[in-house]
N, C-alpha and C positions, 0 to 999 in steps of 0.2 A: 088380561090376556096379552102376552107379549108376542110381537111379530118377529119370528126368527127365520132368517134365510140361510139355508145350507147351500154352500158353493162346493160342488164336487168336481175335483180337478184332475181326472184321469180319462184319457181317450183311447188308450191301448186296447187292442182285442184281448179278450180273456181276463180283463181286469177283475181283481178280487176285492179291492178296497171299496167298491160300491156297497159291499156288505156292511162295512162300518158306517157309511153314510146313511144307509137304510135303517141300521140299528139305532142311530141317533135320532133320526126322524121319528121312528116308532116310539122310542122312549119319551121324546118331547111331547108327542101327541097324547100319549098315555097319561101324562101328568094333568092334562086338562088346563094347563097354564100357558100353552103356546099354540099359536097359529103358525104353521110351517110352510114356507115356500122352498121347493127343492129345485135348484138350478144344476143340471148335469151339463157341463160345458161341451160334452160330446154332441149333445143335441143342437148346439149352436154353430158348429163348424166355423169357428173364429179363425181368420187368417192371422199370420204373424203381424203383430201390432206395428203399424207404420205411423199412426196418429192416434192420440188420445181422443176419447169420445168428445170431450169439451172443445177440441180443435177441429172437429169434422163439420163441414157445412151441411151435408145431407147424410147423417148417420144411418146405418142399416137398422131396421126394426128390431133385430135380435139383440143388438147392443142396448137399445133403449129399454127393452124388456128386462135385461139383466140389471141395468142401471136403476130402474124403478124398484126392482126387488131388493137391491142393496140399500138404496136410499131410504126406502120405506121401512126397513127392518129396524127393530129395537136392538137386535143382536144378530151376529153372523157366526156361522160355524164353517170353517174351511177344512175340507177333508181331502187328503192326498195320500197316495202311496209313497214309499221311499224308493227312489231310483238313484243308484250310485251315490248314496249318502246325502241326498237332497230331495226336495219336493219335485213334483213333475214340472216339466217345461210348459206343459199346457196350462197348468195352474198359474204360473208366473206370467205367461202371455195374457191370460184373462185378467189378472189383477192389474196389469199395466195399462189397460184401456181406461181405467177409472181413476178419479181424483177425489172430488168432493163427496162421493158416495161413502168413503171410508172415514171421514172426519169424526174423530173421537168415538167411533163405534166400538163396542165390546165385541171381541172376536175370540171364539174358542177354536182350538186346534185339535184335529183328529188325524193321526197318521197310522198307517198299517204296513205290515211287511210279511213276507213268508218266513223270515228269520225270527230269531229269539229276541231281538232288540225292539221290535215293534215300531220302527221308524223314528227312533229317538233323535237321530241326526237331522232328519227332515223336519221334525217338530221344532227343534231349536232354531233352525234357519227360518222356519215359518214365523216364529215369534219375532225374529229380527226384521223380517219383511213387514210384518204388521206394524211394528214401531216405525219403520221407514215410510209407511204410507199414512202416518198420522192417526192410526187407530190404537186400540188398547187391547193387548193380548192378555187373555185370561191366564193366570199363573198355572192352574191345573190343566194338564193335557190328557187326552185319551189316546193311549198307545195300544195298538192291537198287534201283538206278536203272533206269529204262526196263524195268520188270519184264516187259512183254510181249515183249521181245527177250532178256532175261537168262535166263529160265527157261521151259521148256515147260509145258504144262498139268499134267503129272505131277510137276513140280518139278525136272526134270533141267536142270542148267546148260547153257546154250547157247554159252558161250565160256570160254576159259581163265581170264580174270580172275574171272568169277563162281565157277568151280570153286575157284580159289585162295582167294578170300575166304570161301567156304563152309567149306572145309577148315580154314582158320585159325580161324574162329569156333567150330567144333566142337571143335577141339583146345584152344582157350582155355577154352571152357565146361567141358570135362571136367577140365582142370587146376584151374580156379576151384572147381568143385564138389568135387573131391577135397580141396583145401586146406581149404575151409570144413567139409566133412564130417569131416575128421580132427580139426579143432578142436572140433567139436560132440561127437565121441566122447570126446575127452580131458576136456572139462568135464562130460560126463554121467556119467563113470565115477568 
């Protein structure tokens, strides 16, 4: 059983990309191969980062909670909407608080948009960010175009293509996580 943390990075009112985060959560749980921790950064009310967690003398409990979920994860999924051809500022702010938590972690990228491109620009930039923090971006990404039609409010796929893409993403994520976890175990022992 793999520990997967989903980091959902949108705080805007009326956000639709949470549907994609919930879809991934449900699909992972359905496999029976993953224990999922869901971190919705909107629930944590993070201020603009002025100091990294490692540099704080008395860090707030909410940062320690996120840190523990990230550090204890075998794999991570980052979910963001696409805003102005990039990922959300709230996601970047959350990522910047942490350092060691990302080390050589496999990370899957999920992006969503109201348009037809499904957040492709944001997803490419997310993969660069993941490399920049010392983690390992999964090559296959889940892009959700026209999210208002692709997933219902609970995250249930509304068409065959969305279901197929979701299933492939989850399968790839579990494989990627297993491969990297096995390597971590070999080098730790």
